[in-house]
C-alpha positions in Angstrom: 65.2 1.6 -1.2 66.3 5.2 -1.3 64.4 8.0 0.7 63.1 9.4 -2.5 61.5 6.1 -3.5 60.1 5.6 -0.1 58.5 9.0 -0.2 57.1 8.3 -3.7 55.6 5.1 -2.5 54.1 6.7 0.6 52.5 9.5 -1.4 51.2 6.8 -3.9 49.5 4.8 -1.1 48.0 8.1 0.4 46.7 9.1 -3.1 45.0 5.8 -3.5 43.5 6.0 0.0 42.2 9.5 -0.4 40.9 8.5 -3.8 39.0 5.6 -2.5 37.7 7.7 0.5 36.5 10.5 -1.9 34.7 8.0 -4.1 32.9 6.5 -1.2 31.9 9.9 -0.1 30.7 10.9 -3.5 28.7 7.7 -3.9 27.2 8.3 -0.4 26.2 11.8 -1.3 24.8 10.6 -4.5 22.0 9.1 -2.5 21.1 12.7 -1.2 21.8 14.6 -4.4 22.1 12.4 -7.4 23.2 13.7 -10.6 21.0 11.4 -12.7 17.2 12.0 -12.2 15.2 8.9 -13.6 11.6 9.4 -14.8 8.8 7.4 -13.4 5.1 7.7 -13.8 3.4 7.0 -10.5 -0.3 6.3 -10.0 -1.6 6.7 -6.5 -5.1 6.8 -5.0 -5.0 10.0 -2.6 -6.0 9.0 0.9 -5.0 8.4 4.4 -3.8 4.8 3.7 -1.4 6.0 1.1 0.1 8.5 3.5 3.8 7.4 3.0 3.7 8.0 -0.8 1.9 11.3 -0.4 4.5 12.6 2.1 7.3 11.2 0.1 6.2 13.4 -2.7 5.4 16.6 -0.8 8.6 16.5 1.3 10.6 15.9 -1.9 12.1 12.6 -0.8 11.4 11.0 -4.3 13.5 13.9 -5.8 16.1 13.4 -3.1 16.3 9.7 -4.0 16.9 10.6 -7.7 13.4 10.3 -9.2 11.6 12.7 -11.5 8.1 11.7 -10.7 5.1 12.3 -12.9 2.6 12.1 -10.2 -1.1 11.4 -10.6 -3.3 11.1 -7.5 -6.8 11.4 -8.9 -7.6 7.7 -8.7 -10.5 6.7 -6.4 -9.0 3.5 -5.4 -5.9 1.3 -5.6 -7.9 -0.8 -8.2 -8.2 2.1 -10.6 -4.6 3.1 -10.2 -3.4 -0.5 -10.8 -5.5 -0.9 -13.9 -4.2 2.4 -15.2 -0.6 0.9 -14.8 -1.7 -2.2 -16.6 -3.1 -0.1 -19.4 0.3 1.5 -19.8 -0.7 4.9 -18.3 1.7 4.6 -15.5 5.0 2.7 -14.6 4.4 2.1 -10.8 1.1 2.0 -9.0 -0.1 2.0 -5.3 -2.4 -0.9 -4.7 -3.7 -3.3 -2.0 -3.5 -7.0 -2.7 -7.0 -7.6 -4.1 -6.6 -6.1 -7.5 -3.2 -7.8 -7.8 -4.8 -11.2 -7.0 -7.8 -10.7 -9.3 -5.5 -10.0 -12.2 -3.2 -12.9 -11.4 -5.4 -15.4 -12.8 -5.2 -14.0 -16.4 -1.8 -12.4 -16.6 1.6 -12.4 -15.0 3.4 -9.2 -16.4 3.4 -7.4 -13.0 4.5 -7.9 -9.4 4.5 -6.2 -6.0 8.1 -5.1 -5.0 7.3 -3.5 -1.5 4.6 -3.1 1.2 4.8 0.0 3.3 1.5 0.2 5.2 -0.3 -2.6 7.0 -3.3 -2.5 9.2 -6.1 -4.7 10.5 -8.4 -1.6 10.7 -7.7 0.0 7.4 -11.0 -1.1 6.1 -14.2 -1.2 8.2 -18.0 -1.8 8.2 -19.8 1.2 9.3 -23.5 0.7 10.0 -26.6 2.7 11.1 -27.4 1.5 14.7 -30.7 3.4 14.6 -31.6 1.1 11.7 -30.9 -2.1 13.6 -27.2 -2.8 12.7 -24.7 -2.9 15.6 -23.0 -6.2 15.1 -22.1 -8.5 12.2 -25.0 -10.7 13.0 -27.3 -7.9 12.4 -26.4 -7.6 8.8 -28.7 -10.3 7.8 -31.5 -9.0 5.7 -29.8 -5.5 5.5 -28.6 -3.7 2.4 -24.9 -3.3 2.7 -22.6 -1.2 0.3 -19.2 -2.3 -1.0 -16.8 -1.3 -3.7 -16.5 -4.2 -6.3 -13.2 -5.8 -6.9 -11.5 -4.1 -4.0 -10.6 -4.8 -0.3 -14.1 -3.4 0.5 -15.7 -6.4 -1.1 -13.3 -8.9 0.3 -13.5 -7.6 3.8 -17.3 -7.7 3.7 -17.3 -11.3 2.6 -14.7 -12.3 5.1 -16.6 -10.7 7.8 -19.7 -12.5 6.9 -18.0 -15.8 6.6 -16.3 -15.2 10.0 -19.7 -14.8 11.6 -21.4 -17.6 9.7 -23.5 -15.4 7.5 -24.3 -16.7 3.9 -23.8 -14.1 1.2 -27.4 -14.5 0.1 -28.6 -13.5 3.6 -27.4 -9.9 2.9 -28.4 -7.6 0.1 -24.9 -6.4 -0.9 -24.9 -3.5 -3.5 -22.0 -1.9 -5.3 -21.2 1.7 -4.5 -18.5 4.3 -5.2 -16.2 5.0 -2.3 -16.8 8.7 -2.2 -20.6 8.0 -2.0 -20.5 5.7 1.2 -21.3 8.4 3.8 -24.2 10.0 1.8 -25.8 6.5 1.1 -25.6 5.7 4.8 -26.9 9.1 5.8 -30.0 8.7 3.5 -30.7 5.3 4.9 -30.4 3.7 1.4 -27.7 1.6 2.8 -27.9 0.2 6.4 -24.2 -0.4 6.4 -21.1 0.1 4.2 -17.8 -1.8 3.9 -15.3 1.0 3.3 -11.6 1.9 3.7 -10.2 5.0 5.5 -10.8 7.9 5.4 -14.2 7.2 4.1 -15.0 5.1 7.1 -14.2 8.0 9.4 -16.2 10.3 7.3 -19.2 8.0 7.5 -18.9 8.0 11.3 -18.5 11.6 11.5 -21.4 12.6 9.1 -23.7 10.3 10.8 -22.6 11.0 14.3 -25.0 9.5 16.9 -26.6 7.0 14.5 -23.5 5.2 12.9 -21.2 2.7 14.6 -18.1 0.6 13.7 -19.2 -3.1 13.4 -16.7 -5.2 15.4 -14.5 -7.2 12.9 -12.2 -9.3 15.2 -9.2 -8.5 13.0 -10.4 -10.9 10.2 -8.2 -9.3 7.4 -4.9 -7.5 7.3 -4.8 -4.8 4.6 -1.4 -4.3 3.0 -0.7 -1.3 0.8 2.0 -2.0 -1.8 4.0 -0.7 -4.7 3.5 -2.5 -7.9 5.2 -2.4 -11.2 5.1 -4.1 -14.5 7.9 -6.6 -15.2 8.8 -4.8 -18.4 9.4 -1.4 -16.6 11.4 -3.1 -13.9 13.6 -4.7 -16.3 14.2 -1.5 -18.2 14.6 0.7 -15.1 15.7 -1.6 -12.1 17.2 1.3 -10.3 13.9 3.3 -10.2 12.3 0.5 -7.9 15.2 0.8 -5.5 14.9 4.5 -5.4 11.2 4.5 -4.7 11.9 2.1 -1.8 14.7 4.3 -0.5 12.2 7.3 -0.4 9.5 5.3 1.4 12.1 4.1 3.9 13.1 7.6 4.7 9.4 8.6 4.8 8.2 5.9 7.1 11.1 6.7 9.4 10.0 10.2 9.6 6.3 9.2 10.2 7.4 6.9 13.0 9.9 9.2 14.6 7.8 12.5 14.3 4.2 11.4 14.1 2.7 14.7 15.2 4.5 16.6 12.4 3.8 13.9 9.9 0.1 13.9 10.8 0.1 17.8 10.5 1.6 17.6 7.1 -0.7 14.9 5.8 -3.7 16.7 7.2 -3.0 19.7 4.9 -2.5 17.3 1.9 -5.8 15.5 2.2 -7.8 18.1 4.2 -8.3 16.1 7.3 -8.6 16.9 11.0 -6.1 15.8 13.6 -8.4 13.3 15.3 -8.8 10.7 12.6 -5.1 11.0 11.7 -4.1 10.2 15.3 -6.5 7.3 15.3 -5.1 5.9 12.0 -1.5 6.2 13.3 -2.6 3.9 16.2 -4.2 1.4 14.1 -1.5 1.2 11.4 2.1 0.0 10.9 4.3 2.0 8.7 7.1 -0.3 7.9 8.6 -1.7 4.7 8.2 -5.4 4.3 7.6 -8.3 2.0 6.5 -11.0 4.6 4.8 -14.4 4.6 1.5 -12.9 5.7 1.4 -10.9 2.5 1.6 -14.3 0.5 -1.0 -16.0 2.8 -3.3 -13.1 2.3 -3.2 -13.2 -1.5 -3.6 -17.0 -1.3 -6.7 -16.6 0.8 -8.1 -13.9 -1.5 -7.5 -16.2 -4.5 -9.4 -19.1 -2.7 -12.2 -16.7 -1.9 -12.5 -15.5 -5.5 -12.6 -19.2 -6.8 -15.1 -20.3 -3.9 -17.3 -17.4 -4.8 -17.0 -18.0 -8.6 -15.5 -14.6 -9.3 -13.0 -16.7 -11.1 -13.5 -20.0 -13.0 -9.9 -21.3 -12.2 -9.6 -24.2 -9.7 -6.0 -23.7 -9.0 -4.5 -20.8 -6.8 -1.7 -19.0 -8.6 1.9 -19.3 -7.3 2.2 -15.7 -5.7 5.9 -16.1 -5.3 5.8 -15.2 -9.1 4.0 -11.9 -8.2 6.4 -10.7 -5.5 9.8 -9.2 -6.5 12.1 -9.2 -3.5 15.4 -8.1 -5.1 15.1 -4.3 -4.7 13.9 -4.4 -1.0 16.5 -7.0 -0.1 19.2 -4.6 -1.6 17.9 -1.6 0.4 16.8 -3.4 3.6 17.5 -7.2 3.7 15.8 -7.7 7.1 12.5 -6.4 5.7 12.1 -9.5 3.5 11.0 -12.6 5.5 9.1 -14.5 2.7 10.0 -18.2 2.7 11.4 -19.2 -0.6 12.9 -22.3 -2.3 16.5 -22.3 -2.6 18.2 -22.8 -5.9 
């Protein structure tokens, strides 16, 4: 082979190599500054338990991942955000497992595709000790507020069952989450089952008279991203981009908790003390695990046993969990046991 041909061959190999390298670098940079911004309507309840989503939006991490987010945070609970998605008013919603389970008996056009916040202390029963309630056994004969169809109701019933208290032994009354503290303060309710930050507010507003009822970790709250199956089929990359943004956000929250708390405090108008406590009680980590399925199965059994649902069979919740997007972004985060083939 002549020297000229050898040089041509060498330059050709180098050109291919540099081309591949440049393509890989361009692809990698696309994750930071994508050219195509995909639209998504996101329904999220604004509160401490949805911190990763709130911070992802405020820090521009959704945009960095390639998302043009139409962001609605006026929802009072995950239930209302989830129902808005089912009505077609949003593409993705932030929700705990209870509304997902409640709707799984009648429809199967949605699924959870990621969990990003878990806690055994995310929902609490706050009670008036000066009105005779310090422990779960004291709830007998008392008026207790709960938010229907949410983790508030499930947690209360779980706590009662754990302490061998029959539902009819408690005067359980429906409330709105934002009214929990005032109802406790007035004495109309001797206790309320409520999630954060309403639980902290109830304690603070009733300082000296209110206490947290010990719960013995009877229930793990899981805050999830949910989508309709139709939207996921039409925009599969959007789910992955949401997961990518949340992965970056939770890493920031775990690596720089003080800064994350400071930023979140400004977003939801909350002092440092409850935020620090919440960080200690909560795990910020992307996952789809077996506990998630077990929780939903237990919730379904609870709904059937308490006749909230007429069905006798518990739905197959593997049909309501979509693992593929999270597996692509973070394979180790998916530990759900599934049948092969």
